[in-house]
C-alpha positions as CSV (number, residue, x, y, z in Angstrom):
1,X,92.1,151.2,4.5
2,X,91.3,147.9,5.7
3,X,95.8,148.1,7.2
4,X,95.7,151.1,8.6
5,X,92.3,150.1,10.3
6,X,93.9,147.4,11.2
7,X,97.5,148.8,12.7
8,X,95.2,151.7,14.2
9,X,93.2,148.4,15.8
10,X,96.0,146.5,17.0
11,X,98.2,149.9,18.3
12,X,95.6,151.3,20.3
13,X,95.0,146.9,21.1
14,X,99.0,147.1,22.5
15,X,98.5,150.2,24.2
16,X,95.3,149.0,26.2
17,X,97.7,146.3,26.9
18,X,99.9,147.5,27.6
19,X,98.1,150.6,30.4
20,X,97.2,147.4,32.2
21,X,99.9,145.7,32.8
22,X,101.4,148.6,34.4
23,X,98.8,149.1,36.1
24,X,98.5,145.8,37.3
25,X,102.6,146.3,37.9
26,X,102.0,149.8,40.1
27,X,98.6,147.5,42.4
28,X,101.6,144.3,42.9
29,X,103.8,146.9,44.1
30,X,101.8,148.9,45.6
31,X,100.0,145.9,48.1
32,X,103.5,144.2,47.8
33,X,105.3,147.5,50.1
34,X,101.6,147.4,52.3
35,X,102.5,143.5,53.3
36,X,106.5,145.0,54.1
37,X,104.4,147.6,56.8
38,X,102.3,145.2,57.6
39,X,106.1,142.5,58.7
40,X,107.5,146.1,60.0
41,X,104.8,146.7,62.5
42,X,104.7,143.1,62.9
43,X,109.0,143.2,63.7
44,X,108.6,146.3,66.2
45,X,105.1,145.0,67.6
46,X,107.0,141.3,69.0
47,X,110.3,143.8,70.2
48,X,108.3,146.2,72.0
49,X,107.4,143.1,73.6
50,X,110.1,141.5,74.4
51,X,111.5,144.6,75.6
52,X,108.9,144.3,77.9
53,X,109.5,140.9,78.7
54,X,113.0,142.2,79.4
55,X,112.3,144.6,81.4
56,X,110.2,142.3,83.3
57,X,112.6,139.6,83.6
58,X,116.1,142.7,85.3
59,X,113.0,143.9,87.9
60,X,112.4,140.1,89.1
61,X,116.4,139.3,89.1
62,X,116.7,142.5,91.3
63,X,114.1,141.9,93.5
64,X,115.6,138.0,94.4
65,X,118.6,139.6,94.3
66,X,117.7,142.1,97.1
67,X,116.0,138.8,99.6
68,X,119.5,136.9,97.9
69,X,120.9,139.6,100.0
70,X,119.2,140.6,103.2
71,X,119.1,137.0,103.6
72,X,122.5,137.0,104.0
73,X,122.6,140.7,105.6
74,X,120.8,139.2,108.0
75,X,120.7,135.1,109.0
76,X,117.4,133.8,110.4
77,X,117.3,133.0,114.0
78,X,116.2,129.5,115.3
């Protein structure tokens, strides 16, 4: 009877260890998913900022081109 109790206790401990391991793996996966989401959001924000900067550079280049074109059309009088 003692062997049966020991076997049952050992199985119970093994099941508990398996449950703890599965819970830890699930927690690790959730953390990894969260980190991936944070990284994706960060990349998206960086892309938006770069797009904004690019638009500003383009607008500045257009302004300068218009200034240059206007200057070419009407030279200053001396």
